[in-house]
C-alpha positions in Angstrom: 79.8 -66.8 -21.1 77.8 -70.0 -22.4 75.2 -69.9 -19.4 73.6 -66.6 -20.6 73.0 -68.5 -23.6 71.7 -72.0 -22.0 69.4 -70.1 -19.5 67.1 -68.4 -22.4 66.8 -71.5 -23.8 65.3 -73.5 -20.4 63.0 -70.4 -19.6 62.3 -69.8 -25.3 49.6 -84.5 -30.5 43.9 -89.2 -33.6 42.1 -86.1 -32.4 39.6 -85.8 -29.4 37.1 -83.5 -28.7 37.9 -81.0 -25.8 36.8 -77.9 -24.2 38.4 -74.8 -25.4 39.5 -72.2 -22.9 39.8 -68.4 -24.3 42.8 -66.0 -22.7 43.9 -62.4 -23.5 46.2 -61.7 -21.0 49.4 -63.5 -20.1 51.7 -63.1 -17.7 54.9 -65.1 -16.1 57.4 -64.7 -13.4 60.6 -66.8 -13.4 63.3 -67.4 -11.0 66.6 -69.2 -11.9 69.8 -70.4 -10.1 72.7 -71.0 -11.8 74.8 -73.6 -9.5 78.4 -73.1 -11.3 78.7 -69.7 -10.2 75.9 -69.2 -7.7 74.1 -66.8 -9.6 70.7 -66.1 -9.7 68.1 -64.7 -12.3 64.6 -63.6 -12.3 62.4 -62.0 -14.8 58.6 -60.9 -15.7 57.0 -60.7 -18.7 53.3 -60.5 -19.7 51.4 -60.0 -23.4 47.8 -58.7 -23.8 45.7 -59.4 -27.0 43.1 -57.2 -28.1 40.6 -60.2 -28.7 40.5 -63.8 -27.2 42.6 -66.6 -28.1 41.5 -69.9 -27.7 43.2 -73.3 -26.4 43.8 -76.1 -28.5 43.1 -78.4 -25.9 46.1 -77.9 -23.4 45.9 -74.5 -21.3 49.1 -73.2 -22.9 49.0 -74.6 -26.9 47.7 -72.0 -29.2 47.6 -71.7 -33.1 50.7 -71.9 -35.0 50.4 -68.6 -36.7 49.0 -66.0 -34.3 46.5 -63.4 -35.7 45.6 -61.0 -32.9 46.8 -57.7 -32.5 48.7 -57.8 -29.1 51.3 -55.5 -27.1 54.1 -57.0 -24.8 56.5 -56.4 -22.6 59.5 -58.1 -20.4 61.9 -57.3 -17.6 64.8 -59.6 -16.5 67.8 -58.8 -14.3 71.1 -61.1 -14.5 74.7 -60.8 -13.4 73.7 -57.5 -12.0 72.6 -56.1 -15.1 69.1 -55.2 -16.5 67.3 -56.5 -19.6 64.1 -55.2 -20.9 61.7 -54.8 -23.9 58.3 -53.5 -25.1 56.8 -54.3 -28.2 53.8 -55.3 -30.2 51.8 -56.5 -33.4 48.8 -54.6 -35.4 47.1 -56.9 -37.6 45.2 -54.4 -40.2 41.6 -55.6 -42.1 43.6 -55.4 -45.4 45.6 -58.1 -43.8 48.7 -56.3 -43.5 50.9 -56.8 -40.3 52.7 -53.7 -38.6 55.1 -54.8 -35.7 57.9 -52.6 -33.6 59.9 -53.7 -30.7 62.5 -51.7 -28.5 65.2 -53.5 -26.1 68.0 -52.7 -23.8 70.3 -55.0 -22.7 72.9 -53.9 -20.2 72.9 -50.2 -21.1 72.7 -50.8 -24.9 69.6 -50.5 -26.9 68.1 -51.4 -30.3 64.9 -51.0 -32.3 63.3 -53.4 -34.7 60.4 -52.5 -37.0 58.7 -54.8 -39.3 55.6 -55.3 -42.1 54.0 -58.3 -43.0 51.5 -59.9 -45.5 49.0 -62.4 -43.7 48.5 -64.5 -47.4 45.8 -66.6 -45.8 44.9 -68.2 -42.3 47.8 -70.5 -42.7 50.6 -68.6 -44.5 52.4 -65.5 -43.4 55.5 -63.4 -44.9 57.3 -60.7 -42.7 60.1 -58.3 -43.4 62.1 -56.5 -40.4 64.9 -53.8 -39.8 66.9 -54.3 -36.8 68.8 -51.0 -35.9 71.2 -51.3 -32.7 72.5 -48.3 -30.9 75.8 -48.9 -32.7 76.4 -50.6 -35.9 74.5 -51.0 -39.3 70.9 -52.1 -39.9 70.1 -55.5 -40.3 67.4 -57.0 -42.5 65.4 -59.8 -41.6 63.1 -61.9 -43.3 60.7 -64.8 -42.8 57.8 -66.7 -43.7 55.3 -69.2 -41.6 53.0 -72.2 -42.7 50.7 -74.2 -41.0 49.3 -77.2 -42.6 46.2 -78.1 -40.5 45.8 -81.6 -40.0 42.6 -83.5 -38.3 40.9 -81.6 -35.8 43.3 -79.2 -34.0 46.5 -81.2 -34.8 48.7 -79.2 -37.2 52.3 -79.4 -38.2 54.0 -75.6 -38.9 57.0 -74.2 -40.6 59.1 -71.3 -40.0 62.0 -70.5 -42.2 63.9 -67.0 -41.8 67.4 -65.3 -43.3 68.9 -62.0 -43.1 69.8 -59.7 -46.0 73.2 -61.4 -46.7 72.5 -65.0 -46.1 74.9 -65.3 -43.2 72.1 -66.1 -40.6 69.3 -68.4 -41.8 67.4 -71.4 -40.8 64.2 -73.4 -40.7 61.9 -74.9 -37.7 59.1 -76.7 -37.2 56.7 -77.7 -34.4 53.9 -80.8 -34.6 51.0 -80.4 -32.4 48.5 -83.6 -32.3 45.9 -85.2 -30.0 46.8 -88.6 -28.6 43.1 -88.8 -27.5 41.7 -89.5 -23.8 42.7 -85.7 -23.1 46.2 -86.6 -24.0 48.8 -84.4 -26.5 52.3 -84.2 -27.7 54.1 -81.1 -29.3 57.4 -81.7 -30.7 59.8 -78.7 -32.2 62.9 -78.9 -34.3 65.0 -76.1 -35.5 68.3 -76.1 -37.8 70.2 -72.7 -38.1 73.6 -71.4 -40.1 75.1 -68.5 -37.9 78.2 -67.0 -39.8 79.0 -70.8 -41.1 78.5 -72.4 -37.8 75.5 -75.0 -38.1 73.3 -75.5 -35.1 70.1 -77.5 -34.3 67.9 -78.1 -31.4 65.1 -80.1 -30.5 62.3 -80.2 -27.8 59.0 -82.3 -26.9 56.3 -81.9 -24.3 54.0 -84.8 -23.5 50.4 -83.7 -22.0 49.1 -85.9 -19.6 46.3 -83.7 -19.6 45.4 -80.4 -20.6 46.8 -79.1 -17.3 49.6 -80.9 -16.2 53.0 -81.8 -19.0 56.2 -82.7 -18.8 59.2 -81.4 -21.5 62.7 -82.3 -22.8 64.9 -80.4 -24.9 68.5 -81.3 -26.5 70.7 -79.2 -29.0 73.8 -79.7 -30.7 76.2 -78.3 -27.9 74.8 -80.8 -25.7 72.6 -78.6 -23.7 69.4 -80.0 -22.2 66.6 -79.3 -20.1 64.0 -80.9 -18.0 60.4 -79.5 -17.2 57.4 -80.2 -15.4 54.1 -77.8 -15.8 50.6 -78.0 -14.1 47.7 -75.7 -13.9 46.2 -75.5 -10.6 43.2 -74.1 -12.0 42.3 -72.4 -15.6 44.2 -69.2 -14.5 47.3 -70.4 -12.5 50.3 -72.6 -13.4 53.4 -73.5 -11.7 56.6 -74.9 -13.4 59.9 -76.3 -12.6 63.0 -76.8 -14.6 66.5 -78.1 -14.6 69.0 -77.8 -17.3 72.8 -78.6 -18.1 74.8 -79.8 -20.7 76.3 -83.3 -21.3 79.7 -82.6 -21.4 79.8 -79.9 -18.3 78.4 -81.5 -15.2 79.0 -78.4 -13.0 76.6 -76.4 -15.4 73.7 -76.6 -13.8 70.3 -73.9 -13.8 67.3 -74.5 -11.6 64.2 -72.5 -12.6 60.4 -72.1 -11.0 58.0 -70.0 -12.6 54.5 -68.9 -12.2 52.0 -68.4 -15.0 48.9 -66.4 -14.8 46.3 -66.4 -17.8 43.1 -64.5 -18.0 
């Protein structure tokens, strides 16, 4: 039902000199309650980078194109079913990028492998093959470009498609410092999914590098509101609320704890 798709959306800016922090390990524990059917869900995920990732000011904002080898894992439970995944990326010295991911959703599994090339620090291209437990292998292609502005400010673009152009789209993100330790991050995406067009947008405003509020909205009238605060350099608490403008009883409440080290 629609809440299985609404929930991940709630869960998936003049420059100023700021002190950058560095992290290699990221973890999150999230719990959510769906008011419509009184269902609860929880998830835990983590990523480890083999080199330090430097913040752009806010403690949860990093470069648009990742260039650091990493491994990651995630587990969630929803509607009495388990969902989990493991994966990683390897960035070789010759600029080749190799990736792999294994997912299992409610008893069905899929394997994805990919290869890419880091054309420059601001441009990467990728090709992936996704093989589900049953069905044909799908081939996916993407390219991401980062246009660096003043200081840490940037505009990033990502385009993707499958091999038959049944599913394709483009997304963009703008990040900028507003001065006085304030920042803004804006995102927008447009997708075509088997002749169905969708769009989504989101915005985050940072009162400081440790505190932010955010909103999101999409073509199906799903929206979310959230606030996040880092109590120190390592631990943050985030609270969120999501609903649908046309279905007032479709409400999702979420709470998460994030650790960065």
